[in-house]
Biopython code that builds the backbone (N, CA, C, O; Angstrom):
import numpy as np
from Bio.PDB.StructureBuilder import StructureBuilder

atoms = [
    (1, "MET", "N", (0.616, -1.192, -0.050)),
    (1, "MET", "CA", (0.161, 0.067, -0.070)),
    (1, "MET", "C", (0.855, 1.145, 0.049)),
    (1, "MET", "O", (1.713, 1.239, 0.926)),
    (2, "PRO", "N", (0.566, 2.236, -0.907)),
    (2, "PRO", "CA", (1.640, 3.568, -1.123)),
    (2, "PRO", "C", (1.381, 4.192, 0.308)),
    (2, "PRO", "O", (0.351, 4.048, 0.967)),
    (3, "ARG", "N", (2.574, 4.954, 0.689)),
    (3, "ARG", "CA", (2.495, 5.533, 2.069)),
    (3, "ARG", "C", (2.071, 7.126, 1.261)),
    (3, "ARG", "O", (2.608, 7.336, 0.174)),
    (4, "HIS", "N", (1.264, 8.024, 1.743)),
    (4, "HIS", "CA", (1.374, 9.770, 1.561)),
    (4, "HIS", "C", (2.294, 10.421, 2.121)),
    (4, "HIS", "O", (2.667, 10.295, 3.287)),
    (5, "ASP", "N", (2.770, 11.268, 1.181)),
    (5, "ASP", "CA", (3.891, 12.172, 1.282)),
    (5, "ASP", "C", (3.518, 12.972, 3.084)),
    (5, "ASP", "O", (2.359, 13.224, 3.414)),
    (6, "PRO", "N", (4.248, 13.143, 3.650)),
    (6, "PRO", "CA", (4.029, 14.021, 4.983)),
    (6, "PRO", "C", (3.341, 15.541, 4.672)),
    (6, "PRO", "O", (3.508, 16.163, 3.623)),
    (7, "ILE", "N", (2.583, 15.963, 5.749)),
    (7, "ILE", "CA", (2.245, 17.368, 5.277)),
    (7, "ILE", "C", (3.356, 18.311, 6.058)),
    (7, "ILE", "O", (3.827, 18.276, 7.194)),
    (8, "PRO", "N", (3.582, 19.300, 4.744)),
    (8, "PRO", "CA", (4.891, 19.957, 5.215)),
    (8, "PRO", "C", (4.686, 20.902, 6.335)),
    (8, "PRO", "O", (3.684, 21.617, 6.335)),
    (9, "ARG", "N", (5.650, 20.968, 7.390)),
    (9, "ARG", "CA", (5.327, 22.111, 8.443)),
    (9, "ARG", "C", (5.291, 23.272, 8.071)),
    (9, "ARG", "O", (5.778, 23.462, 6.957)),
    (10, "PRO", "N", (4.694, 24.558, 8.849)),
    (10, "PRO", "CA", (4.689, 26.056, 7.929)),
    (10, "PRO", "C", (5.871, 26.792, 7.782)),
    (10, "PRO", "O", (6.100, 27.655, 6.935)),
    (11, "GLY", "N", (6.752, 26.299, 8.852)),
    (11, "GLY", "CA", (8.108, 27.082, 8.530)),
    (11, "GLY", "C", (9.029, 26.151, 8.003)),
    (11, "GLY", "O", (10.188, 26.498, 8.232)),
    (12, "GLY", "N", (8.900, 24.816, 7.214)),
    (12, "GLY", "CA", (9.821, 24.017, 6.641)),
    (12, "GLY", "C", (10.396, 23.336, 7.793)),
    (12, "GLY", "O", (9.816, 23.489, 8.868)),
    (13, "ALA", "N", (11.539, 22.542, 7.743)),
    (13, "ALA", "CA", (12.443, 21.883, 8.396)),
    (13, "ALA", "C", (12.663, 22.938, 9.710)),
    (13, "ALA", "O", (12.203, 22.769, 10.840)),
    (14, "ASP", "N", (13.535, 24.124, 9.221)),
    (14, "ASP", "CA", (13.907, 25.225, 9.890)),
    (14, "ASP", "C", (13.502, 26.400, 9.729)),
    (14, "ASP", "O", (13.881, 27.031, 8.742)),
    (15, "PRO", "N", (12.534, 27.033, 10.775)),
    (15, "PRO", "CA", (11.996, 28.356, 10.445)),
    (15, "PRO", "C", (12.893, 29.199, 10.211)),
    (15, "PRO", "O", (12.703, 29.657, 9.084)),
    (16, "GLU", "N", (14.092, 29.802, 10.868)),
    (16, "GLU", "CA", (14.949, 30.471, 10.664)),
    (16, "GLU", "C", (15.537, 30.655, 9.347)),
    (16, "GLU", "O", (15.842, 31.740, 8.852)),
    (17, "ARG", "N", (15.676, 29.475, 8.806)),
    (17, "ARG", "CA", (16.278, 29.176, 7.138)),
    (17, "ARG", "C", (14.944, 29.924, 6.312)),
    (17, "ARG", "O", (14.953, 30.866, 5.519)),
    (18, "ALA", "N", (13.715, 29.031, 6.883)),
    (18, "ALA", "CA", (12.556, 29.798, 5.843)),
    (18, "ALA", "C", (12.429, 31.096, 5.660)),
    (18, "ALA", "O", (12.369, 31.523, 4.507)),
    (19, "ALA", "N", (12.357, 32.081, 6.901)),
    (19, "ALA", "CA", (12.447, 33.237, 7.283)),
    (19, "ALA", "C", (13.497, 34.016, 6.352)),
    (19, "ALA", "O", (13.114, 35.000, 5.720)),
    (20, "ALA", "N", (14.702, 33.611, 6.279)),
    (20, "ALA", "CA", (15.798, 34.218, 5.260)),
    (20, "ALA", "C", (15.312, 33.639, 4.246)),
    (20, "ALA", "O", (14.454, 34.453, 3.902)),
    (21, "ALA", "N", (15.274, 33.004, 3.702)),
    (21, "ALA", "CA", (14.891, 32.469, 2.285)),
    (21, "ALA", "C", (13.761, 33.782, 1.956)),
    (21, "ALA", "O", (13.976, 34.843, 1.370)),
    (22, "TRP", "N", (12.643, 33.321, 2.501)),
    (22, "TRP", "CA", (11.556, 34.634, 2.139)),
    (22, "TRP", "C", (12.156, 35.978, 2.089)),
    (22, "TRP", "O", (11.921, 36.728, 1.142)),
    (23, "ARG", "N", (13.049, 36.374, 3.233)),
    (23, "ARG", "CA", (13.680, 37.694, 3.066)),
    (23, "ARG", "C", (14.473, 37.913, 2.015)),
    (23, "ARG", "O", (14.563, 39.069, 1.602)),
    (24, "ARG", "N", (15.207, 36.856, 1.371)),
    (24, "ARG", "CA", (15.732, 36.778, 0.228)),
    (24, "ARG", "C", (14.977, 37.006, -1.047)),
    (24, "ARG", "O", (15.396, 37.676, -1.991)),
    (25, "TYR", "N", (13.667, 36.302, -0.977)),
    (25, "TYR", "CA", (12.668, 36.211, -2.074)),
    (25, "TYR", "C", (12.032, 37.611, -2.421)),
    (25, "TYR", "O", (11.793, 37.991, -3.567)),
    (26, "ARG", "N", (11.821, 38.235, -1.409)),
    (26, "ARG", "CA", (11.247, 39.596, -1.454)),
    (26, "ARG", "C", (12.122, 40.537, -1.741)),
    (26, "ARG", "O", (11.819, 41.521, -2.416)),
    (27, "ASN", "N", (13.390, 40.312, -1.219)),
    (27, "ASN", "CA", (14.125, 41.177, -2.014)),
    (27, "ASN", "C", (14.705, 41.065, -3.410)),
    (27, "ASN", "O", (15.195, 42.005, -4.035)),
    (28, "LEU", "N", (14.615, 40.022, -3.761)),
    (28, "LEU", "CA", (14.844, 39.521, -5.287)),
    (28, "LEU", "C", (13.493, 40.199, -5.988)),
    (28, "LEU", "O", (13.669, 40.751, -7.074)),
    (29, "MET", "N", (12.586, 40.190, -5.604)),
    (29, "MET", "CA", (11.270, 40.518, -6.184)),
    (29, "MET", "C", (11.112, 42.104, -6.321)),
    (29, "MET", "O", (10.615, 42.765, -7.233)),
    (30, "GLY", "N", (11.623, 42.444, -5.272)),
    (30, "GLY", "CA", (11.838, 44.101, -5.477)),
    (30, "GLY", "C", (12.796, 44.610, -6.458)),
    (30, "GLY", "O", (12.542, 45.638, -7.086)),
    (31, "TRP", "N", (13.846, 43.976, -6.623)),
    (31, "TRP", "CA", (14.699, 44.176, -7.639)),
    (31, "TRP", "C", (14.468, 43.873, -9.016)),
    (31, "TRP", "O", (14.971, 44.491, -9.954)),
    (32, "MET", "N", (13.400, 42.539, -9.138)),
    (32, "MET", "CA", (13.050, 42.066, -10.273)),
    (32, "MET", "C", (11.831, 43.148, -10.835)),
    (32, "MET", "O", (11.592, 43.199, -12.042)),
    (33, "ALA", "N", (11.154, 43.926, -9.940)),
    (33, "ALA", "CA", (10.183, 44.956, -10.342)),
    (33, "ALA", "C", (10.998, 46.106, -10.851)),
    (33, "ALA", "O", (10.609, 46.465, -11.962)),
    (34, "LEU", "N", (12.012, 46.798, -10.380)),
    (34, "LEU", "CA", (12.726, 47.538, -10.839)),
    (34, "LEU", "C", (13.115, 47.086, -12.197)),
    (34, "LEU", "O", (13.084, 47.929, -13.092)),
    (35, "ALA", "N", (13.536, 45.671, -12.521)),
    (35, "ALA", "CA", (13.998, 45.539, -13.748)),
    (35, "ALA", "C", (13.200, 45.503, -14.722)),
    (35, "ALA", "O", (13.547, 45.891, -15.838)),
    (36, "ALA", "N", (11.785, 44.949, -14.417)),
    (36, "ALA", "CA", (10.553, 44.749, -15.335)),
    (36, "ALA", "C", (10.418, 46.412, -15.755)),
    (36, "ALA", "O", (10.718, 46.802, -16.883)),
    (37, "LEU", "N", (10.044, 47.102, -14.945)),
    (37, "LEU", "CA", (10.210, 48.900, -15.038)),
    (37, "LEU", "C", (11.274, 49.360, -16.044)),
    (37, "LEU", "O", (11.076, 50.154, -16.964)),
    (38, "VAL", "N", (12.329, 48.805, -15.767)),
    (38, "VAL", "CA", (13.411, 49.421, -16.822)),
    (38, "VAL", "C", (13.255, 48.875, -18.151)),
    (38, "VAL", "O", (13.334, 49.578, -19.158)),
    (39, "THR", "N", (12.981, 47.326, -18.174)),
    (39, "THR", "CA", (12.736, 46.637, -19.407)),
    (39, "THR", "C", (11.591, 47.231, -20.255)),
    (39, "THR", "O", (11.750, 47.320, -21.472)),
    (40, "VAL", "N", (10.093, 47.769, -19.498)),
    (40, "VAL", "CA", (9.082, 48.187, -20.169)),
    (40, "VAL", "C", (9.579, 49.931, -20.731)),
    (40, "VAL", "O", (9.038, 50.430, -21.718)),
    (41, "LEU", "N", (10.460, 50.540, -20.072)),
    (41, "LEU", "CA", (10.992, 51.525, -20.333)),
    (41, "LEU", "C", (11.644, 51.580, -21.698)),
    (41, "LEU", "O", (11.197, 52.170, -22.682)),
    (42, "LEU", "N", (12.732, 50.901, -21.618)),
    (42, "LEU", "CA", (13.346, 50.460, -22.625)),
    (42, "LEU", "C", (12.531, 49.681, -24.179)),
    (42, "LEU", "O", (12.907, 49.764, -25.348)),
    (43, "SER", "N", (11.677, 49.163, -23.768)),
    (43, "SER", "CA", (10.538, 48.308, -24.978)),
    (43, "SER", "C", (9.865, 49.568, -25.470)),
    (43, "SER", "O", (9.784, 49.599, -26.697)),
    (44, "LEU", "N", (9.223, 50.899, -24.673)),
    (44, "LEU", "CA", (8.072, 51.704, -25.058)),
    (44, "LEU", "C", (9.450, 52.641, -25.864)),
    (44, "LEU", "O", (9.038, 53.187, -26.887)),
    (45, "LEU", "N", (10.858, 52.891, -25.605)),
    (45, "LEU", "CA", (11.515, 53.770, -25.994)),
    (45, "LEU", "C", (11.818, 53.092, -27.374)),
    (45, "LEU", "O", (11.683, 53.795, -28.375)),
    (46, "TYR", "N", (12.296, 51.526, -27.547)),
    (46, "TYR", "CA", (12.594, 51.285, -28.770)),
    (46, "TYR", "C", (11.487, 51.387, -29.603)),
    (46, "TYR", "O", (11.735, 52.080, -30.590)),
    (47, "LEU", "N", (10.222, 50.896, -29.561)),
    (47, "LEU", "CA", (8.994, 51.228, -30.331)),
    (47, "LEU", "C", (8.825, 52.519, -30.631)),
    (47, "LEU", "O", (8.212, 52.665, -31.688)),
    (48, "TRP", "N", (9.184, 53.654, -30.022)),
    (48, "TRP", "CA", (8.955, 55.167, -30.156)),
    (48, "TRP", "C", (10.148, 55.455, -31.501)),
    (48, "TRP", "O", (9.848, 56.041, -32.541)),
    (49, "LEU", "N", (11.470, 54.920, -31.201)),
    (49, "LEU", "CA", (12.466, 55.168, -32.116)),
    (49, "LEU", "C", (11.979, 54.467, -33.186)),
    (49, "LEU", "O", (11.589, 55.339, -33.963)),
    (50, "THR", "N", (11.811, 53.571, -33.594)),
    (50, "THR", "CA", (11.356, 52.726, -34.818)),
    (50, "THR", "C", (10.111, 53.310, -35.507)),
    (50, "THR", "O", (10.116, 53.949, -36.559)),
    (51, "MET", "N", (8.962, 52.967, -34.695)),
    (51, "MET", "CA", (7.856, 53.833, -35.374)),
    (51, "MET", "C", (7.264, 55.131, -35.253)),
    (51, "MET", "O", (6.447, 55.601, -36.045)),
    (52, "GLY", "N", (7.826, 55.832, -33.967)),
    (52, "GLY", "CA", (7.392, 57.184, -34.139)),
    (52, "GLY", "C", (6.199, 57.019, -32.988)),
    (52, "GLY", "O", (6.156, 55.937, -32.403)),
    (53, "PRO", "N", (5.298, 57.972, -32.666)),
    (53, "PRO", "CA", (4.643, 58.114, -31.985)),
    (53, "PRO", "C", (3.590, 56.600, -31.715)),
    (53, "PRO", "O", (3.096, 56.012, -32.677)),
    (54, "ILE", "N", (3.377, 56.139, -30.280)),
    (54, "ILE", "CA", (2.865, 54.886, -30.404)),
    (54, "ILE", "C", (1.623, 55.095, -30.107)),
    (54, "ILE", "O", (1.492, 55.991, -29.273)),
    (55, "PRO", "N", (0.403, 54.493, -30.559)),
    (55, "PRO", "CA", (-0.945, 54.380, -30.006)),
    (55, "PRO", "C", (-0.799, 53.887, -28.933)),
    (55, "PRO", "O", (0.137, 53.196, -28.532)),
    (56, "LEU", "N", (-2.019, 54.324, -28.237)),
    (56, "LEU", "CA", (-2.483, 54.075, -26.480)),
    (56, "LEU", "C", (-2.523, 52.759, -26.492)),
    (56, "LEU", "O", (-1.742, 52.157, -25.756)),
    (57, "HIS", "N", (-3.220, 52.204, -27.128)),
    (57, "HIS", "CA", (-3.450, 50.641, -27.105)),
    (57, "HIS", "C", (-2.264, 49.852, -26.901)),
    (57, "HIS", "O", (-2.010, 49.019, -26.031)),
    (58, "MET", "N", (-1.618, 50.256, -27.829)),
    (58, "MET", "CA", (-0.274, 49.585, -28.112)),
    (58, "MET", "C", (0.838, 49.714, -27.175)),
    (58, "MET", "O", (1.684, 48.825, -27.069)),
    (59, "ALA", "N", (0.869, 50.917, -26.411)),
    (59, "ALA", "CA", (1.535, 51.078, -25.440)),
    (59, "ALA", "C", (1.036, 50.286, -24.024)),
    (59, "ALA", "O", (1.744, 49.665, -23.231)),
    (60, "ILE", "N", (-0.082, 50.466, -23.991)),
    (60, "ILE", "CA", (-0.679, 49.677, -22.573)),
    (60, "ILE", "C", (-0.368, 48.376, -23.157)),
    (60, "ILE", "O", (0.125, 47.727, -22.235)),
    (61, "ALA", "N", (-0.395, 47.782, -24.033)),
    (61, "ALA", "CA", (-0.242, 46.189, -24.525)),
    (61, "ALA", "C", (1.284, 46.022, -24.126)),
    (61, "ALA", "O", (1.615, 44.952, -23.615)),
    (62, "THR", "N", (1.954, 46.719, -24.267)),
    (62, "THR", "CA", (3.650, 46.573, -24.292)),
    (62, "THR", "C", (3.888, 46.791, -22.933)),
    (62, "THR", "O", (4.626, 45.933, -22.450)),
    (63, "ILE", "N", (3.473, 47.733, -22.081)),
    (63, "ILE", "CA", (3.334, 47.611, -20.613)),
    (63, "ILE", "C", (2.773, 46.248, -20.115)),
    (63, "ILE", "O", (3.522, 45.351, -19.725)),
    (64, "LEU", "N", (1.863, 46.173, -20.136)),
    (64, "LEU", "CA", (1.363, 44.913, -19.716)),
    (64, "LEU", "C", (2.029, 43.853, -19.990)),
    (64, "LEU", "O", (2.594, 43.335, -19.027)),
    (65, "GLY", "N", (2.180, 43.222, -21.270)),
    (65, "GLY", "CA", (3.019, 42.405, -21.763)),
    (65, "GLY", "C", (4.361, 41.989, -21.346)),
    (65, "GLY", "O", (4.699, 40.830, -21.103)),
    (66, "VAL", "N", (5.011, 42.913, -21.292)),
    (66, "VAL", "CA", (6.500, 42.926, -21.214)),
    (66, "VAL", "C", (6.552, 43.011, -19.544)),
    (66, "VAL", "O", (7.087, 42.010, -19.067)),
    (67, "GLY", "N", (6.190, 43.820, -18.730)),
    (67, "GLY", "CA", (6.104, 43.839, -17.738)),
    (67, "GLY", "C", (5.671, 42.724, -16.801)),
    (67, "GLY", "O", (6.251, 42.424, -15.757)),
    (68, "PHE", "N", (4.709, 42.212, -17.239)),
    (68, "PHE", "CA", (4.186, 40.849, -16.411)),
    (68, "PHE", "C", (4.810, 39.614, -16.778)),
    (68, "PHE", "O", (4.733, 38.588, -16.102)),
    (69, "THR", "N", (5.616, 39.763, -18.188)),
    (69, "THR", "CA", (6.364, 38.443, -18.590)),
    (69, "THR", "C", (7.358, 38.457, -17.821)),
    (69, "THR", "O", (7.748, 37.350, -17.451)),
    (70, "VAL", "N", (8.119, 39.704, -17.309)),
    (70, "VAL", "CA", (9.406, 39.677, -16.649)),
    (70, "VAL", "C", (9.207, 39.317, -15.223)),
    (70, "VAL", "O", (10.096, 38.714, -14.622)),
    (71, "LEU", "N", (7.940, 39.694, -14.568)),
    (71, "LEU", "CA", (7.575, 39.788, -13.340)),
    (71, "LEU", "C", (7.129, 38.053, -12.927)),
    (71, "LEU", "O", (7.710, 37.398, -12.062)),
    (72, "VAL", "N", (5.930, 37.533, -13.809)),
    (72, "VAL", "CA", (6.065, 36.282, -13.538)),
    (72, "VAL", "C", (6.995, 35.449, -14.269)),
    (72, "VAL", "O", (6.689, 34.339, -13.833)),
    (73, "GLY", "N", (7.681, 35.313, -14.875)),
    (73, "GLY", "CA", (8.931, 34.496, -15.172)),
    (73, "GLY", "C", (9.920, 34.439, -14.206)),
    (73, "GLY", "O", (10.578, 33.403, -14.112)),
    (74, "THR", "N", (10.169, 35.513, -13.364)),
    (74, "THR", "CA", (11.307, 35.876, -12.319)),
    (74, "THR", "C", (10.716, 35.792, -10.804)),
    (74, "THR", "O", (11.429, 35.779, -9.800)),
    (75, "GLY", "N", (9.369, 35.738, -10.804)),
    (75, "GLY", "CA", (8.788, 35.210, -9.790)),
    (75, "GLY", "C", (8.596, 33.822, -9.813)),
    (75, "GLY", "O", (8.935, 33.194, -8.810)),
    (76, "LEU", "N", (8.087, 33.190, -10.826)),
    (76, "LEU", "CA", (8.166, 31.568, -10.673)),
    (76, "LEU", "C", (9.612, 31.028, -10.517)),
    (76, "LEU", "O", (9.733, 30.081, -9.739)),
    (77, "MET", "N", (10.539, 31.409, -11.036)),
    (77, "MET", "CA", (11.789, 31.062, -10.917)),
    (77, "MET", "C", (12.131, 31.294, -9.762)),
    (77, "MET", "O", (12.612, 30.293, -9.232)),
    (78, "GLY", "N", (12.091, 32.445, -8.926)),
    (78, "GLY", "CA", (12.397, 32.403, -7.780)),
    (78, "GLY", "C", (11.649, 31.635, -6.577)),
    (78, "GLY", "O", (12.234, 31.587, -5.495)),
    (79, "LEU", "N", (10.586, 31.127, -6.691)),
    (79, "LEU", "CA", (10.060, 30.338, -5.943)),
    (79, "LEU", "C", (10.570, 28.884, -6.167)),
    (79, "LEU", "O", (10.413, 28.182, -5.169)),
    (80, "VAL", "N", (11.067, 28.341, -7.095)),
    (80, "VAL", "CA", (11.705, 27.438, -7.284)),
    (80, "VAL", "C", (13.175, 27.676, -6.148)),
    (80, "VAL", "O", (13.317, 26.901, -5.202)),
    (81, "PHE", "N", (13.882, 28.477, -6.323)),
    (81, "PHE", "CA", (14.655, 28.463, -5.275)),
    (81, "PHE", "C", (14.403, 28.737, -4.054)),
    (81, "PHE", "O", (15.079, 28.155, -3.207)),
    (82, "LEU", "N", (13.466, 29.602, -3.661)),
    (82, "LEU", "CA", (12.979, 29.760, -2.322)),
    (82, "LEU", "C", (12.144, 28.178, -1.862)),
    (82, "LEU", "O", (11.855, 27.920, -0.694)),
    (83, "SER", "N", (11.920, 27.464, -2.757)),
    (83, "SER", "CA", (11.534, 26.251, -2.091)),
    (83, "SER", "C", (12.618, 25.215, -1.769)),
    (83, "SER", "O", (12.546, 24.237, -1.024)),
    (84, "ASN", "N", (13.392, 25.557, -2.331)),
    (84, "ASN", "CA", (14.981, 24.744, -2.203)),
    (84, "ASN", "C", (15.711, 25.118, -1.089)),
    (84, "ASN", "O", (16.129, 24.250, -0.322)),
    (85, "ARG", "N", (15.966, 26.546, -0.854)),
    (85, "ARG", "CA", (16.469, 27.439, 0.247)),
    (85, "ARG", "C", (15.687, 27.228, 1.578)),
    (85, "ARG", "O", (16.346, 27.070, 2.605)),
    (86, "SER", "N", (14.735, 27.219, 1.615)),
    (86, "SER", "CA", (13.654, 27.003, 2.544)),
    (86, "SER", "C", (13.465, 25.930, 3.140)),
    (86, "SER", "O", (12.752, 26.027, 4.139)),
    (87, "GLY", "N", (13.907, 24.772, 2.850)),
    (87, "GLY", "CA", (13.645, 23.289, 3.346)),
    (87, "GLY", "C", (12.460, 22.589, 2.844)),
    (87, "GLY", "O", (12.433, 21.366, 2.986)),
    (88, "HIS", "N", (11.625, 23.094, 2.363)),
    (88, "HIS", "CA", (10.476, 22.659, 1.990)),
    (88, "HIS", "C", (10.810, 21.466, 1.004)),
    (88, "HIS", "O", (10.188, 20.437, 1.270)),
    (89, "ASP", "N", (11.733, 21.390, -0.168)),
    (89, "ASP", "CA", (12.126, 20.038, -0.928)),
    (89, "ASP", "C", (12.753, 19.110, -0.061)),
    (89, "ASP", "O", (12.887, 17.929, -0.382)),
    (90, "GLU", "N", (13.178, 19.610, 1.110)),
    (90, "GLU", "CA", (13.625, 18.093, 1.933)),
    (90, "GLU", "C", (12.612, 17.672, 2.349)),
    (90, "GLU", "O", (12.507, 16.451, 2.242)),
    (91, "ASP", "N", (11.649, 18.272, 2.873)),
    (91, "ASP", "CA", (10.268, 17.602, 3.862)),
    (91, "ASP", "C", (9.532, 16.739, 2.975)),
    (91, "ASP", "O", (9.010, 15.685, 3.340)),
    (92, "ALA", "N", (9.486, 17.351, 1.421)),
    (92, "ALA", "CA", (8.497, 16.718, 0.283)),
    (92, "ALA", "C", (9.295, 15.263, 0.022)),
    (92, "ALA", "O", (8.633, 14.233, -0.105)),
    (93, "GLY", "N", (10.859, 15.246, -0.055)),
    (93, "GLY", "CA", (11.502, 14.044, -0.365)),
    (93, "GLY", "C", (11.789, 12.857, 0.846)),
    (93, "GLY", "O", (12.490, 11.852, 0.725)),
    (94, "GLN", "N", (10.965, 13.334, 2.128)),
    (94, "GLN", "CA", (11.362, 12.590, 3.134)),
    (94, "GLN", "C", (10.209, 11.570, 3.075)),
    (94, "GLN", "O", (10.303, 10.475, 3.630)),
    (95, "GLY", "N", (9.032, 11.988, 2.334)),
    (95, "GLY", "CA", (8.201, 10.830, 2.405)),
    (95, "GLY", "C", (7.838, 9.259, 2.182)),
    (95, "GLY", "O", (6.816, 8.586, 2.319)),
    (96, "GLY", "N", (9.220, 8.996, 1.759)),
    (96, "GLY", "CA", (9.509, 7.744, 1.627)),
    (96, "GLY", "C", (8.999, 7.393, 0.102)),
    (96, "GLY", "O", (8.372, 8.072, -0.711)),
    (97, "GLY", "N", (9.602, 5.851, 0.038)),
    (97, "GLY", "CA", (9.108, 5.412, -1.369)),
    (97, "GLY", "C", (7.895, 4.744, -1.370)),
    (97, "GLY", "O", (7.416, 4.374, -0.298)),
    (98, "HIS", "N", (7.388, 4.558, -2.316)),
    (98, "HIS", "CA", (5.939, 3.897, -2.572)),
    (98, "HIS", "C", (6.124, 2.202, -3.132)),
    (98, "HIS", "O", (6.735, 1.778, -4.112)),
    (99, "ASP", "N", (5.428, 1.554, -2.205)),
    (99, "ASP", "CA", (5.646, -0.155, -2.461)),
    (99, "ASP", "C", (4.903, -0.181, -3.815)),
    (99, "ASP", "O", (3.877, 0.481, -3.971)),
    (100, "ASP", "N", (5.466, -1.007, -4.862)),
    (100, "ASP", "CA", (4.683, -1.371, -5.924)),
    (100, "ASP", "C", (4.013, -2.814, -5.744)),
    (100, "ASP", "O", (3.282, -3.270, -6.624)),
]
sb = StructureBuilder()
sb.init_structure("model")
sb.init_model(0)
sb.init_chain("A")
sb.init_seg("    ")
for serial, (resi, resn, name, xyz) in enumerate(atoms, 1):
    if name == "N":
        sb.init_residue(resn, " ", resi, " ")
    sb.init_atom(name, np.array(xyz, "f"), 0.0, 1.0, " ", f" {name:<3s}", serial, name[0])
structure = sb.get_structure()
């Protein structure tokens, strides 16, 4: 009979390690928000230099598309590292093997 994985503890194996990982993640996301803003501004500048005046709907689409793409990509990748650094990956791996 297969065994279920254990329920992860809220702070992971080490609450101090998890708290430090969350601080690092929030700091990283602050920098990535700045990087997203710079990327959006550079994208709008590029469009303005190559096309001239940009229609409002195109500017909004560029802001949302480029900005959210950078934030979602970095956010998800950051969560992968957060999971590893906080100890949650070790907790999930200690569930034991499944009997076949």
